C-alpha positions as semicolon CSV with decimal commas, in nm:
position;residue;x (nm);y (nm);z (nm)
1;M;0,000;0,000;0,000
2;K;0,287;0,238;0,077
3;Y;0,408;0,201;-0,284
4;L;0,072;0,283;-0,442
5;L;0,144;0,656;-0,469
6;L;0,483;0,580;-0,626
7;V;0,318;0,352;-0,884
8;L;0,047;0,611;-0,960
9;I;0,291;0,901;-1,003
10;G;0,531;0,689;-1,209
11;S;0,246;0,559;-1,427
12;L;0,107;0,908;-1,486
13;G;0,450;1,034;-1,588
14;G;0,502;0,729;-1,808
15;I;0,167;0,776;-1,983
16;I;0,234;1,145;-2,045
17;G;0,585;1,061;-2,167
18;F;0,441;0,797;-2,400
19;T;0,203;1,049;-2,557
20;T;0,496;1,274;-2,653
21;G;0,619;1,013;-2,900
22;H;0,976;1,055;-2,774
23;P;1,169;0,724;-2,797
24;I;1,231;0,718;-2,421
25;G;0,920;0,918;-2,334
26;P;0,769;0,668;-2,088
27;L;1,096;0,626;-1,898
28;L;1,169;0,997;-1,900
29;G;0,815;1,097;-1,802
30;S;0,808;0,853;-1,514
31;L;1,154;0,961;-1,399
32;L;1,068;1,331;-1,410
33;F;0,734;1,291;-1,231
34;V;0,867;1,071;-0,951
35;S;1,186;1,270;-0,899
36;S;0,996;1,602;-0,897
37;Y;0,746;1,470;-0,645
38;Q;1,026;1,329;-0,432
39;L;1,221;1,657;-0,444
40;F;0,926;1,853;-0,310
41;T;0,780;1,605;-0,060
42;K;1,053;1,353;0,026
43;S;0,767;1,117;0,113
44;L;0,798;0,832;-0,136
45;P;0,947;0,508;-0,003
46;L;1,257;0,358;-0,158
47;L;1,208;0,030;-0,338
48;P;1,357;-0,279;-0,174
49;L;1,647;-0,439;-0,360
50;N;1,436;-0,749;-0,438
51;I;1,177;-0,537;-0,620
52;K;1,452;-0,365;-0,819
53;R;1,588;-0,707;-0,918
54;I;1,242;-0,821;-1,034
55;I;1,209;-0,508;-1,247
56;Q;1,554;-0,579;-1,395
57;A;1,451;-0,936;-1,477
58;I;1,140;-0,816;-1,659
59;I;1,342;-0,563;-1,861
60;G;1,604;-0,829;-1,940
61;G;1,332;-1,066;-2,058
62;S;1,185;-0,795;-2,278
63;I;1,522;-0,730;-2,442
64;G;1,583;-1,104;-2,480
65;L;1,270;-1,132;-2,693
66;A;1,447;-0,933;-2,966
67;F;1,702;-1,211;-3,029
68;T;1,635;-1,441;-3,322
69;V;1,817;-1,707;-3,521
70;E;1,919;-1,432;-3,764
71;T;2,083;-1,245;-3,477
72;V;2,296;-1,547;-3,390
73;Q;2,384;-1,601;-3,758
74;Q;2,524;-1,246;-3,774
75;F;2,763;-1,302;-3,480
76;P;3,069;-1,402;-3,691
77;S;3,055;-1,078;-3,890
78;L;3,009;-0,881;-3,568
79;L;3,307;-1,023;-3,375
80;L;3,533;-0,721;-3,427
81;P;3,271;-0,463;-3,322
82;I;3,154;-0,690;-3,037
83;F;3,499;-0,662;-2,876
84;L;3,617;-0,324;-3,005
85;I;3,314;-0,113;-2,907
86;P;3,305;-0,214;-2,538
87;F;3,683;-0,181;-2,511
88;L;3,679;0,173;-2,652
89;Q;3,378;0,264;-2,438
90;L;3,555;0,144;-2,124
91;V;3,870;0,339;-2,212
92;A;3,659;0,652;-2,268
93;T;3,468;0,586;-1,944
94;V;3,785;0,567;-1,737
95;L;3,929;0,881;-1,899
96;I;3,610;1,085;-1,854
97;A;3,563;0,958;-1,497
98;F;3,921;1,057;-1,418
99;C;3,856;1,409;-1,555
100;L;3,538;1,439;-1,346
101;Y;3,730;1,325;-1,040
102;K;4,017;1,570;-1,097
103;W;3,829;1,876;-1,226
104;V;3,480;1,853;-1,079
105;K;3,584;1,671;-0,758
106;I;3,326;1,392;-0,799
107;D;3,436;1,087;-0,603
108;P;3,594;0,821;-0,827
109;I;3,324;0,553;-0,783
110;T;3,042;0,798;-0,859
111;A;3,234;0,933;-1,159
112;L;3,296;0,584;-1,294
113;C;2,933;0,475;-1,245
114;G;2,808;0,802;-1,396
115;T;3,014;0,767;-1,712
116;A;2,983;0,392;-1,764
117;P;2,830;0,291;-2,100
118;A;2,535;0,112;-1,945
119;G;2,172;0,174;-1,869
120;M;2,068;0,422;-1,606
121;S;1,875;0,169;-1,397
122;E;2,158;-0,084;-1,403
123;M;2,415;0,175;-1,300
124;A;2,186;0,306;-1,025
125;I;2,168;-0,045;-0,879
126;I;2,545;-0,091;-0,906
127;S;2,598;0,256;-0,756
128;E;2,382;0,166;-0,460
129;Q;2,589;-0,146;-0,394
130;Y;2,915;0,052;-0,400
131;N;2,787;0,352;-0,202
132;A;2,820;0,595;-0,493
133;N;2,604;0,907;-0,512
134;I;2,302;0,764;-0,697
135;S;2,149;1,104;-0,775
136;I;2,468;1,221;-0,949
137;V;2,497;0,891;-1,137
138;A;2,132;0,910;-1,250
139;T;2,170;1,277;-1,351
140;L;2,479;1,208;-1,561
141;H;2,308;0,914;-1,731
142;L;1,984;1,105;-1,785
143;F;2,157;1,389;-1,967
144;R;2,375;1,145;-2,161
145;I;2,067;0,956;-2,278
146;L;1,875;1,274;-2,357
147;F;2,163;1,410;-2,561
148;I;2,217;1,087;-2,753
149;V;1,847;1,027;-2,818
150;S;1,809;1,387;-2,933
151;A;2,128;1,399;-3,141
152;I;2,103;1,065;-3,324
153;P;1,789;1,156;-3,524
154;I;1,957;1,479;-3,634
155;I;2,273;1,296;-3,735
156;L;2,073;1,030;-3,920
157;S;1,875;1,293;-4,110
158;V;2,201;1,458;-4,221
159;L;2,345;1,127;-4,337
């Protein structure tokens, strides 16, 4: 019962975000509504770790549905990018995190979690386990996602 308000606010934000047609509208709408409410009232309960894990499992299952036989057949031609892209992303992550640590004075774990090339929800869970500042991690990921999702359509239209 104590989570009902959280579900209602998150659902309302998600529905409004969905109506915008933005690719991450439901996620963004829910995030903005819940975080705004929490900033002003500080009355919403935190989700237990088990609930967060269940949500992760549902999202993982949803992504898993996209894999097909054709996906597996393409693996040999994707071997170089499969290894090169994560390697370069990790190198960039460490370099950017180091700059944030040195110049902005963000603690190293928060900087690393905030710049990691992963999903916001996954990094928030990892941040929680390593005592990083979750709000900074989520903010860095939110603006990264917003920028990328906004910039990619422009870049694609130019190409």
